[in-house]
N, C-alpha and C positions, 0 to 999 in steps of 0.2 A: 666401838668397833676398832680392832686391831688393824694396822696397816697390811699385815698378811691377808686378814679377811677381806679387806677392801680391794686389794690386788686381785684376789681370786674372784671376787664378784664381778670386777670390770672384765677380767679375762674370760669369764664364762659367757659374757654376751657375745663373743666371737668365737667360732669354730673354724680351726685353720684346716684347709683341704690336705695339705701335707705338712709344710714347714715354712712358717712366715719368715721371710728374709728381712722384713723391715717392719718395725711396730707401727701399726695403724692406730691413730687415736680414736678411741670410741667416741661417737657422737651422740650424746644422750638425748638430743632433741630431734633426731631424724624422725621417730614415730609420731612427733607432735604436728608434723606437717601433713594433715590428712586430706585437705581440700584439693580437688583436682585442679582447680584454679591456681594453686600454689605449687604446682608440679610441672616439671618440663622433662620430657624424654628425649635426649640430645645425642647425636652420634657425632664423632670426629672422623671424616672421611677425606682422602687425598690419594695422590700417587705416592708411590714408595719414596722415603727420604724427604717428605716435604716438612717433617717436623711434628707429626701427630703425637707421637708418644712423649717427645720433649715438651709440647705444649700441654699435654694431660698432666705430666708430673708437676709443672707450675700451677696448674689449676688445682691440683690436690694439696699442694702446699699453701696456696693462698686460702683455700677453703678450710684449712686447719686438720686435714684428713691425716697427712704426714708430718713428721717433724723436720725431715730432711729431704732435699730434692734429689731424686735419683736421675742418673744420666745413662742413655743408650750405650754409650761407648764404655762405660763401667760396668755394664750388665747387672745394675741394682735397681732397675725401674720397678714400680709398684704394679703397672699393668702388664708388662712383658715377664711373666713369671714362669713361663715353660723353658725347660733347659735348652731346647732348640733355638727359642727366641734370644735367650742371653748369648748363646754361642754365636749366633749369625747377626745379632743386632738388628734384627727386623721383627715386625709383628706378624704372628702366623695366625693366632687365635684371637677372636674379637673378645675383649674383656669389658666387664661392666662394673661400675661403682656407683654408690649413692652418697650424696653429701649435701649439706645446707648452704645456701648463699643468699644473702639479702632476704631473709624470711621466706625463701622458697627452697623446695628440695629438687635437686637435679639427679636424675638417673643417667649417667654418663657411659657411653659405649665407646671405646677406642677400637677401631677396625684396622685390618691389614691395608697395605698399599700395594702389595705384590699381586700380579694378575693371577698366580696359581691358586690365591686364597679369596677369590672374588665371591664365593659363595658366603663367607663370613660377612661380607659387606651387604650381600643381597638379603640374608636373613635378619640382619640387624635393622636395614632400611625398612623391612616391611613392618616393624613395630614401632619406629620412631615417629615422634611428632615434628621434629626439626632436625637440621644438621648444619654443622659448622664445616665448610669445605676450606681446606688449607691449600695454599700455592706457595711454591718455592719462589720468592721474588726474582731470581736469576732465570731459572727454566720456564716459569709462568705455566701455561696449561700445557700438561704433558698427557701421554697416552692413557694412563688409568685414570687421570683427572676427568677425561671424557667419558670413561666407562662409569665412574661413580656418580657423575652428573646425570648420565641416562638412567641409572638405578633410581635416583632421587626423583627424577621427572616421571618414572614409571609408576611410583608409590605415591606421587603427588606430594613429596616432602618439602616443606618450606626451607630455603638455606639462607645462611649469611656466610660470607666470605672473610677470611683472614689471610692477608698476604704476608707471609713469613720470611725470615731470612733477609730482611732488607739491609743488614748490617755487612752483608758480603759484596765483594767487588763484582761489578757487573749488575746488580740487583736493580730493578726499575719497577715502581708501583704503576706508572703510566702505562708501560708496556704490557705488564700483567693484566691490567684492566682492559686493555684494547684486545688482548688475546681472549679474554673471557666474553668480550662482546662478539668477537668474529668467530671463535671456534664453539662457544656454547650457546651463543645467541642470547646471552643474559643481558637483562636491563640492570646494569650496574649503578648503585647508588653510593658514591664515594662519601663516607662520613669522616674519614681522617685523612690527614696529610702528615708524613713523617718528618720529624725534624732531624736532619743529617749533620753531623759534624764530622771534620776530618776530610777524607775521601780526596786527600792530596798525596803527592809524592813523599812527603816527609811524615804524614800523619794518617794512621789507618782510619778506614771509615767506620762510624758508629751511629747507631740510632739512639738518641738519648730521650725521646719522647715522641708525641704526636700532637697536632693541632686538631682539636674535636670540633668539627663543623656543625654539630648538633648543639652542645652547650656553649660553643665559642670560647673555649679555654685551651690552654696549653697543658698537657699532661706529661709531666716530667719524671723520670726513673733515675735512681742512682746506679741501677743494673747490679746491685748486690744480690747474692743467692740468699741471703739471710734476712733481707728486709722485705717486708710485705706491702709496706705503704708507699705511695708515689704522690707527688705534689700536683694540685691543681691551680693554675696560675691565670688570671684574667689576660686576655690578649690586650696588649697595650696599644698596639696600632691597628684599630679596626679599619683603617684605609689601605692596609697592605693588599696589593693587587692579588696575590695567591689566595688569600684568605677570602677577600671579597668574590673573586670568581668561583671559588670552591663552594662557597655557601649559596650563591646565586644559582649554580648549575644544579646543586642538590635540590633547592626549592623549586626550581623550574621543571625538574624531572618529576618530583613528587606531585606537583600540580597537574602534569599531564596523565599520571596514573591514578590518582585519588581525587575524585570529585569533591569530597569533603574539604580536603586542603586547598583545592584550587580556589574556594571562595575566600579562605584566609589569605592566600597569595594574592589574589586580585585586590583585596581590601588593603593590603600593606603597602607602605610607600616604598620600601625596600626590603631585600630579604634579611638584612642584618637584624632588622627590628622584629622580626617574627619571633614569638616565643618559643623557646627550645622545647617545652613540652608539646606544642602543636606538631613539630616537625617529628618528635619522638612517636607520637601517636599515630601520624601518617606513616611513617616507616614501618610501624608495626601492622597496619592495616594491609600495606602493600605486600609486605613479607608473608604474612599469614595467607594472602590470596595468590601467592606465587606470581606477583606481577613484577617483582623486583628483587635484587639482592643487595643488601647493605654490605659495603666493603669496609673492613677495618684492616689495620696494619700494625707491624712491629717486628720484634725478634725474640722469639721465645727462649732461645739459647741465652741470649743476654738479658733475659728477664724483663722485657719491655713490651707493654702492649697487651698482656694477658688479661688483667683484671677488667678492663672495658670489654674484652670479648666475653667474659663470664656474665657481665651486666647485660650484655647483648642477648644471651640466652633467654633472660628474663623479659627484657624490654621488647624484643622482636619477634621470638618464636613463640609458637601457640602452645597453649597447655592442651591436655587430653580432651577436656570438655569442649574447647573451641574446635579442635579437629572432629570430635564426635559430632557436633552440631553441623559442621560443614559438609562431612562425609556420610551422614546417617542415610541409610538406604531405606528404611521403613517408614521415615518422616513421623514417627511417633514422638509425641510430645513429653514422654517420659524422659527423665534425667538418666544418664547411663548408670548411675549408682543404684538407681531403683528398678531397672530391668534385671531379667534373669541372667544368670552367670553365662559369660561366653568369654572364653579365653584361648589365645592361640600360643602353641609351642613353637618357639622360634630357634630354640637351640638345646641340644642335649650334651651333657659333658661327664664323662665318666669319673667317679671318684674312688679311690681304692677302698674307702671304708663304707661309703654309703650307696654304691652302685651309680646308677644313671641319675644325674641331677638335670631336672627339666626347667628351663628357663621359660617362663609365661609372661605374656602380656595380657592383662585383664581388660577387655574392652567394655564389658557391662556386668552389673552385679557385683559380687564379692565372693571370695574363697577363703575358707577357714581351715585350720588344722583338723584332720580326722574327717573332712567331708569325703563322702562317696560321690565319685563323679564318672561321667562316661565319656569315652572318646568317640565322638560322633563322626570322626573321620574314618574310624575302623568299625563300622558297623554297630556302634554303641558299646563297645568293650567297656566293662566295669573296671574302675581303678579306685585306689584309695590315697588320699593325702595323709602321708605319715608326719610330714613336717613342712613348714614354711620358713624360708630363710631370705633375708635381704642381702643383696650382693654387694661386696667390697673386695674387688679383684680376686685374690685368691684367699680371702677371709669371707665368712658367711655369719650373718647375725640372725638369731632366732626370733620369729615374729609369729603372732597368733591368727593374723588375718591380712588379706591383701585386698585393696579396694579397687574399683573400676578405675582405668587409666594408668595404674601402676604396673611395675615390673617386679617379679619375685622369682625365687627358685623353689621348686617343689621336690620333695624327696618321697619316693613310693610309687611313681608312675612307671611301671616296668615295661608297658608296651607302647608308651607314647614315643612318637617320632617327630622330627622337624616338620612343621607344617600342619600339625594335627590340631583339631579344635577340641576343647574340653568344656564340658556343660554338666549341669545338675540334671537336666532333662535329656532323656535318650533320644527324643524325637527333635531336638533342636537342629536346625539346619547349619552345617559347618560354614565357618568363616572362609573367604579365599585364602588358599594355601600360598606357598612360595614356588617360585620357578627354580628348579635345581638344575644347573648346566649339566650336560652329558660330558663324560670323560673325552679328553682329546690325546691323552698319552696312555699307554698301556704297557705292561711288562709282566712276564710270568714271575710268580713268586714261589718260592719252595723253602721248606723247613728242613734243616740238616739232620734231625733226629725224628725217627718215626714215633719215638716215646712221647714227643711234644705235640702230637697231632691235635689232640683234643683241646690242649691249651691254645694251640695255634688257631683252630676254629673259633673258640671263644673270643680271643683277641681281635681276630678279624671282624666278628660281629660288633665288639664294641667300638672299634675304629670307624666302621661304616654307619654306626647309629650316631656317633659323635660328628661325623662328617659326611653328610648324605652325598657330597660330590665325589667321595671315593666309592668305587664299586668293586666287588669280587665276583667273577664269573668262572665257571669251569670250561675249559678248552676241550670240547668233545673229541678232538683228533688226538691230542697229546696227553690228555688227563690231568694237565696242569691247571692250577689256579692262576687266573689273569687278573692283576691289580690295575685298575683304571683310576685316572686322576686328571688335574687340569694342567700338569706340567712337570717337568723332570724333577724340579725341587719339591713339589707336592708329593710325588712318589718316595723321594728321597727322605723326606720328613716322616712319612708313613713307616718305612723301614726302620728308621731311627727310633720311633716311638715302640715298635715291636721289640726292638732289642732292649732299649732302656728301661721302658714301663713294665714290660711283660716277661724280660729276660729270656727271649726267644733268639735263637741263632738261625737266621734266615737270609736269603740271597734274593735279589731282584734280577731277573734276566735282561735281555736287551730291550731297551725301550722302543716302542713302536707307537706310531699315531693312530688314533681311532677313526677309521673311515665309516662313511655312511652311504646309503643309498636313498634314491628318490624315484617316484613313479612319474612318468611324463603324459600317460593317457588315462582315460576313465574306462572302467570295466565293472560288470555286474555279475555276481556269482551267488547261486542258491544251492544249498545242500540239504538233503534230509538226514535224520540221525534216528537211531534206535538204541536206547541204552537200558540194560537190565540191571537193577539194583535190589537185591534180595527177591522178594515176590512180586515187585512192581516192574512194570515195563513203561518207559517214558519215550514217546516219539515226538517228532515235530519236524519243523523246517526253519532254517536261518538263511536270510537273504541279505547279502553284503554288497556295497559298491565301494570302489576305490577311486580316488581322483586326486590331481595335484592340488594342493593347498593355494588358496588365493593371496596368501601371505608370503609365497616364494619358497625357494628351498631351504631356507634357514629356519622355517617354521617347525615346531615340534609335531610329532605324529598326534593326530586329533582323532578321537572316536566320538561320533555323534548319533543320534537317533532322530528320524524325522516324525516321531510320534507326537501326537496332540496330548495334552494332559486330560485325564478324566474328569468328569463332573460327578460329584457325590453330594448325598445329603448332608446338611449340617448335623453334628452330632447332637445338638440341642434339640433337634426335632422341629425347628421352626420352619422347615420347608425351603429355607433359602439355599440356593445353590452355592457351593463352595469350590474353588479351583484346587485340584490336588496337583502336586509336582511329580507324582509318580508316572513312569512311562506305561503306555498302552500298546499291546502288540495284537495282530490279527485284525479282522474286520467281521462285520455282521454278527452272527451267533458265536463266531470263534473268537471274540474279543476277550482278551485277559489284561488286567491291570496288575502290574508288577508289584510285588512287595519291595520294600527298601533294600533288603538283602538280596532278592532276585535282581533288582536293577543293577546294584553294584557287581553282582556276579556276572551278568551279561556284558557289561561295558568293560569289566576288568578281563574277562575271558577273551573278548574280541581284541582288546588292546595287546594282550601277551601273544595271542595267536598271530596277529598281523605285524608284529614288531620287527620282523627280519625280512630284508629285501630279497627279491627273486634272482638276482644275479650272482652275488657272491655271499649272500646271507649276513651282510652288515645291517645294523640297526637302521630302520626306515626313519626318514624326517622328510618335511615339506610335503606331508600326504594327509588327506582326511579319509577316514573309513567310515561309511555310513551304513547304520542298520535300518533297513528298509521294513518299518514297522507293520505295514499291511500284509507283506508277504512272509513275515516271520510268525511262525506259530509254535506255541508250546503249551502244554498242559498247566493248568492253573496251580496244581499241588506239586510242581517238579521242584525238588529241593535246590536251593542255591548252589551247592557245591556241585551238583550233577549239571546245573546250567553252565556254570563257569567252565567246566571240563569240556562239554560239547561246543560251546561258543568258541574257545579256544582252538579246538580241532578243526571246525569249519573255517575259521579265520586263517588258520595255517595253510589252507589249501587255496586261499584267493591269490596269493602271490605267485603261484606256480601255474596259473591258467595260461593258456595259449593266447597270444595277442597282446599281453601286457609288456610295455616298453619301460626301461628303467636305466639309470645311469649310477656310476659310483661318484660319490663326493669326497673330496679331501679338505681338511682344514687349512685355512690360510691364515697366516700371521702377519700382523703389522709389526714390523721389524725396525727398531731403533738402535743404531751402532754409532758409538762415540770413540773415534780413534785419532791418534796424531796425524796431521796433514799428509805426511810422507806415506801413510798406509791407505789413503782413501782409494787410490787406483786399483791396488790389489784386491781390496775388499769388494769395490763395485764389480771388478771382473769376475770374482768368484760368485757372487750373488746373482749375476745375469748370465751365468754359465748354463749350459743345456742340463747339467745335472741339478742345479739349484732352481732354475726356472723363475727366478725373481724379477720384479718390475721395480726400479728405482723411481720414488716420488719426489724426493728432495734432497739436496745436499746443501748444508749451511754451516756458518761457524758457530762454535759452542761459545756462548757468552760467558760461560763460567772459567773458560780457559781458552784464550786466544789462539793457541797453536794447536787446538783440536777441531775437528769437524764432526758434524752430525749427519749421519745418513739414515733416511728414512726409505723403507722399501716394504712391498708386499711379497711374501714368499711362501710357498707351500710348507706347511709345518714339518713335513717328513724330511725336507732338505735341512732343517735346523736341528735335528737329533744330533747331539755331540758338538754343537757349533761352538760352545764355550771353549773346548779344547782348541779348535782350529782358530779362533779368533785370538786365544792367548798366544798361539804359536806364531801367527803371522804378525801380531803387533807387539811381540815381545813382551807381553803381559800388560800392556799399556791400554788395551781396548776394553770396552765394556759394552754390554748389550741388554735390551729389554724386548719382550715380545707381548702382543695383545692378540689373542684368537678371537675374532668376532664374526668370521665369515666362512662359508664353504663354497668350494667351486667344484665344477665338473672335471673329472680326470678323463683326459683325452686317451683314446685307444692306444696311441703309441707310447703313452706312459703307464699303462695299466700294469706293465710287469714290475 
């Protein structure tokens, strides 16, 4: 074979989405690791600037995926391949890549740390089996750290921690671990102690290695970007107080959390004599069961501590089969690989050449190229798998089949959206989807040329399919389209994409916050309907109740039905009773069991009809709308489309009934401002003014810069529109801020205007 033929053969294994900026080395053995026990689906999560992408670049280099390490400040990282990411030096889009390490295959997802793109973390977390949460060793636990920790807890994702940037002045492993315990309520298990050199007036601080409290070795790096190896050196002085105390604390904590290890601990004379494999196995059990968080440390930018973190992916985080065994709902004894196909679409990304690329996590069964599948989240819509691809950041490798536990990209699913379930059987029950946050910022969007209107609409459809936290809704009063998102930067990125990717000239109007409404009392309403469709007439009654949610004002709108499931005979004719999940309406002789399509139509119609509040028409939240099944009567043969329409019509009348009490809600932001000390007074005065209506929670010294202070406050989000310009002006460009929107509050009558 000629060298030209060889190169062509290698390159044909990878299909660039647009243009590869860096040659990614083909890994010929990726497909050889097929066992779910040898697979890890891991995410990198953290607050912005904690070093996620920097760490990921080192991981890819040490795994042999790339030949050179990319840097965020140089704009040449493998994972941040969007133009907007390279320009701003931040991660916007969660990026996935597969590689081999220690005879295992790792599916790694690098997620954004900016609050505006938290949906990228949410949909990644839904399909992960484990996560590495990174901490800035100076800042410790930050606002978005708490958010991603909560997301991991929501989905029950086991975590390990990596305290990064310990080479920086003011960094402290001890302080960061204490913050994890206090703010995250985490059971931290310190497995490493940093080896610090310098840190004097004459010599810069450096982290040259770590003391591994599991293997009882010193791990030493030369900090070169071109060297992949590091040294393992036995600890000479096993009586060193720091080492002995660290090992004893680790063993004692494990004994409290793990009964199996407690026996080993009680039988040993001292913790130093305990075999490292026993500690490693205990750490794995504790981590998989989310009883504790192993803590590692280093400095990714200085190429220190990353390889042990990669080892920890394998040693401490669960495989898909372990997570399946722990979380299985049906308690079947079948292995996930032998059960029927169930896969979750957790991300959709547009490609200029192939259209929508759907990222799937296969939970059971397997999926092959050319399979005909059903989207059971969308009433069993039929789709076809045209191609299956393995993910490598902005490169994709063709594969023929994807097995249970694995992640892959599918080409050809034209109607599938984020959160949908794909199956081979149309009657398969869908998996739990994703919670997509509602927009908190909105702005009118306009196209400059009427000739581009069709292309503009298509582009918006692509953007909102890619990013479900972006919304586009018409304004009935102005006729304009309103773009909704999670923040000003989020909307700005969307406009940038319309201009750069779709060559559309468009402008975003004044940015406003997205208000909500909530109902404070309970009310029941029934209405009759008559709908003529062709020669058929459909009559009936729909009865609804509305009440405040027990989960408070921040809970999403929930539509429920108080129907009991019907009992029907087993299909095999055995006479055994079998429980059906379909809803039943009416009572006595008028009982009707809904079909799957009718049930979806009824619930969706009520949700759409009842979605607007009675006061100003803002979206409702913190409310439960209940369908009173016994008082709701429809004909058995009513088409689903007709049922959805009449359900929406009746539900829309619910919120305008006399006696209903409601309030307007506004989003509240946790604001973190960092400014030089001389500007603290003016910033606080502005935030607590009657215009901003903020509450100061804390003022402290910034440990990264002794002449700066950190102000923490809770402020109505509407008061922070355009705040960057104000802060830049008042602090002469030296102030920075970040916000985290996680709460809604009632707007007082005097502030309604």
